[in-house]
N, C-alpha and C positions, 0 to 999 in steps of 0.2 A: 164225664169225669171218672177216672178209675178210682176204685176203693181198695183199701188195704186193712186187714184185720189188725187189732192192737198187738204190739209185741213189746216186751220189756227188754230194752237194750241194757239196762242196769237194774237188776232185781233188788228186792229188799235184803238187808243183812241183819242177822241177829245181833242184839245189843245186850251187854252186861253193864248195868248201871248201879252206882253206889246210891244207897238210900238218901234222898234229899237232893240229888243232883238231877240234871236234865237228861232226857233220853230223846234221841232223834232217829226217825226212820226216813229213808229217802229212796226214791226209785225214779228211773227214766223210762218213759214209754213213748212209742211212736205208733202212728196209724193214720189212715185217711178214710173219712174225715177225722178231725181231732177227736179222740175218745173222751168220754166222761169217766171220772174216777170216783170210787167209793171205798171207804175204809171200814174194816171189821175187826172186832176183838172177840176171840173165841167164837167166831161164827156169827156174832151179833153186830148189826150196823152201829158204828160209833155215832154218838150224838153229844151235844154239849152237856146234857144232863148226865149221861153215862160216864163222861170223862171231863170233868170240870177243869178249865184252864188250858186244855189242849189247843194247839194252833195247827190248822190244816191249810195248805196252799197248793196251787197247781198252776204252773206257768211255763210255757215253751217246752212242754212235755215232761217237766220235772215236778214230781209230786213229793211233798214233805209233810210229815206228821211230827210235831214237837210237843213233848210233855215237859213243862218247866221243872217240876219237882216231883220225882217219882217216889212211891212208897211200895212196900211189899205187896199191897193190893193191886198194883198195876201190872204185876208179872202175868204173863200169858202169851198167847199166840196172836199176832197181828197180821192182817192181810189187806191187800189192796187189789181192787178189781177195776179193769179198764174195759169199757164197752163202746162200740160204735155200730153202724149199720152192717159192717162186714163180719163182726164177731166180737169175741171177748177174750181176755187173758187175766190170769191171777198170779200174784206173787205173795209169799208168806214168810214170816220170820218170827223169832222168839224174843221176848223181853224178860230178862232175869234181873230182879232187884235184890241187892245183897247189902249187908252191913259190913262185910269184909272188904278189905282193899288189898291190891297187889300192884306194884309198879310194873311198867311195861317190860316185857322180856322177849327177846328175839329167839325163837326156836328154829328159825331159818334166816340166816343173814344174807346180805347182798354178796354176790360173787363177781369178781372182775372178769371181763370178757373182751375178746378181740374179734372183730367182724370185718367183712369187706364192705366197701361203699355200696349203698343200695339195699343192704340186707335189713331184715326186720329184727328188732332187738326187744327182748323181754327181760326185765329186772324184777325178781321176786323176793319178797320177805314174808315170813310168818311171825306174827307178834301177838302176845297175849297180855292181859292185864285187867284189873278190876279197879275202877270201871273201865269199859272198853276204851283203849287208847285212841287218841287222834293221831293219825299217821299222815305225814307229809313228805314229799320227795323234793330233793334239791340238786342242782347242778352248780358246782363252783360257788356254793353258798347262796344261790338265788333260788327261791321256791319255784317249782314247776306247776303251772296251772294246767288242768286237764283240757285238751283240745284235740283237733283232728290229727295233729302230728304227734302229740304226746298225750296218750290216754292213760288215766289212772283208774284201775278197776279193783274191786274188793270182792272176795268170795270167802265169807267166814273170816278166819284169821289170816287169810292169804291176801296180801296187797301186792299189786303188780303195776309196773310202769311199762307201757307198750310204745315203742317208737316205730311208726309205720315204715319209714325209709331212712336209714342212718346215713349221714354224710360226715366227712372228716371234721367239720366244725362242731359236730356233736360230741367229739371226744372230750374227756375230762374226768373230773372226780364227781361221782354221784353219791348222795347220802340219803338216808331215811331217818327221820326223827319221829319217834313215837312217845307221846306224853299223855299223862292223866294226872288226877289230883294226888297220886301217890309217888310220882316220879317221872323220869324221862330216860329214854334209851336211844342210842344212835348206832347206825350201821353204815359203813362206807366201802366203796369199791371203785375201780377204775374201768372206764369204757374207752377202747381204742378202735377207731374206725379207719381202716387203711384205704388210701386212695387207689385208683385204678393203675397209676403209674408204677406202683410197687410190684405189679404182676410181671414186669420185665426185669431181668437181672442186669440193671444198668451198670453195676460195677464191673462185671465181666466184659461187657461190650467196650467200656472205656479202656480197659487194660489192653484189649486186642488192638484197638485203633492206635493207642499210644505206642505199642511195640512196633507196629507196622511203620508208623511215621518216623520212629527213631532209626529203624534200619534203612529206610529210604533216605533220610538225611545224611546218614553215614556214607552211603553209596555216592550221593551227590557231592559230598565234600571230597571223597577220594578221587572222583572223576575230575572235579575242578582243580585239585592240586596237581594231578597228572597233566592236565591240559596246560596249566600255568608253567610247569616245568618244561614241557615241550615247546611252548611259545617262547620262553626265555632262551632256550638253546637255539631255536631258529633265528631269533633276533641277533644272536651273536655270530651268525654265519654271514659270510660276504662272498660275492662273486668277483673273482679277480682272474683275468686272463682266461675266462671261459671255464675255469675249474673251481668247484665249490670247496672251500677250505674253511676251517674254524679259525677265527681271528682271536688271538690272545694278545691284548694290547700291552701287557706288562712284559711279554717275551719277544715281541717283534722289535728289532733294532731300527733306529731311524736310517732311512736311505740317504746316502751321501752322493751327490752327483760327481761324476768323474772329473778329475782335474783337467783343466785345459792344457793342450799340448803346446800352446804358445802363450806368450805373455800379452798378446793383444787382447783387447777387451772383447767379450763375446758379441757376436753379431745379433742383430734383431731377430733373425730367424731362430738362432740358438736359444735366445731368451724366451721366445714364444713357445718353442718346443719344450723347453724345461718347465715352463709354467703349465703347459698342458699335461705333461707327465705327472706333475705334482698335484693336479686337480683330483679330488677324490671321485670315486665311481658314484654314479647317481644312486645305486642301490646300497651304498655303504651306510650303515647305521651308526658306526662308532668311528669317529675321526681320529686319526693319528696326529702327532705333533708336526707342524709345518717345518721342514728341514731348512736350515740356513745355508745358503751357497757359500762354499769355501773359495775364497779368492787366492 
C-alpha cells in the first residue's frame, strides 16, 4: 500500500471575533494513511483545561476547532499539525478578539466575465468586517455548496469561487453575501459561458446561402417563362399543305366550297371529296368553324 505525507488542501484562516461571540477554525487535510491531528495555541498543546468549552472534531479530513464565547484572553496564534507514517504538515492562523464592531465591507467586488465553454472560472471578492463575516456564494438566488465542480476557498480576506469546467448552463447571475452581527453586504455580477457553436459566424453563412438561392430561383423562373412562351407559340403553329404557317383563328376567313355548275344534286363522290377536304389535319391543335355548304 502506497503512503502519502499529510497536505493541507484548505489551510487555517485568521479570525477576528467580537468579544462574547463564537470563533471557528477549520482546515482540510489529506494523506495516506489518514493522519492524526493536534491543536496548539501559542506553541502549547490545547487541552480541555487550557481552553474550557472548546469543541474539537476531525472527520473525513476536515478538522474543526470551535470556541463558543471568546474573550480578550483567547487572542493568540492557533496551529494544527497533521502527522502520519509518511510525514507531517502544519497550518497556523491568528485569533483577534475585539470589543469593536464593523459591518462587512467589500474592498474587492465581483466582476462580470464572459468565457468559452470548457474554460475554468474564478470569481473573487475581498471583504472585511468585525467580527469576521460569514461569506456565501449564490447563483440565481440558490446557495452554492462547495464541491468538486464548484469549490469555495478562502485566503485571509479573499474569498473565491472556482468552477473547474464551465458550461453554458452555468451562465447566470452570481452573488456574494457577507454578514456578521453588525450588518450585511452583497456583491453581484454576471457570468456568460459561450457555447462552441458561436465560434462559427453563422449569420454570414446564412446570408451567402440565401443570396445564392435567390439568384438561382430567379434564373429558373426566367427560363421557365421563356420555355412556356416558346411552347405556346409552337402550339399555335400548324402544318398545312407541307408548309409551316402560323394560324390566327380570328383572321382566317371560313372557306366556302365552290358553287356547283349545275343544279343537279352533288354526287356521292363529290360529297365524300368535300367531306375529306373539310376534315382537319391530324396535327392541327386549333379547330376552325365547320363551313356550311351553300346550295
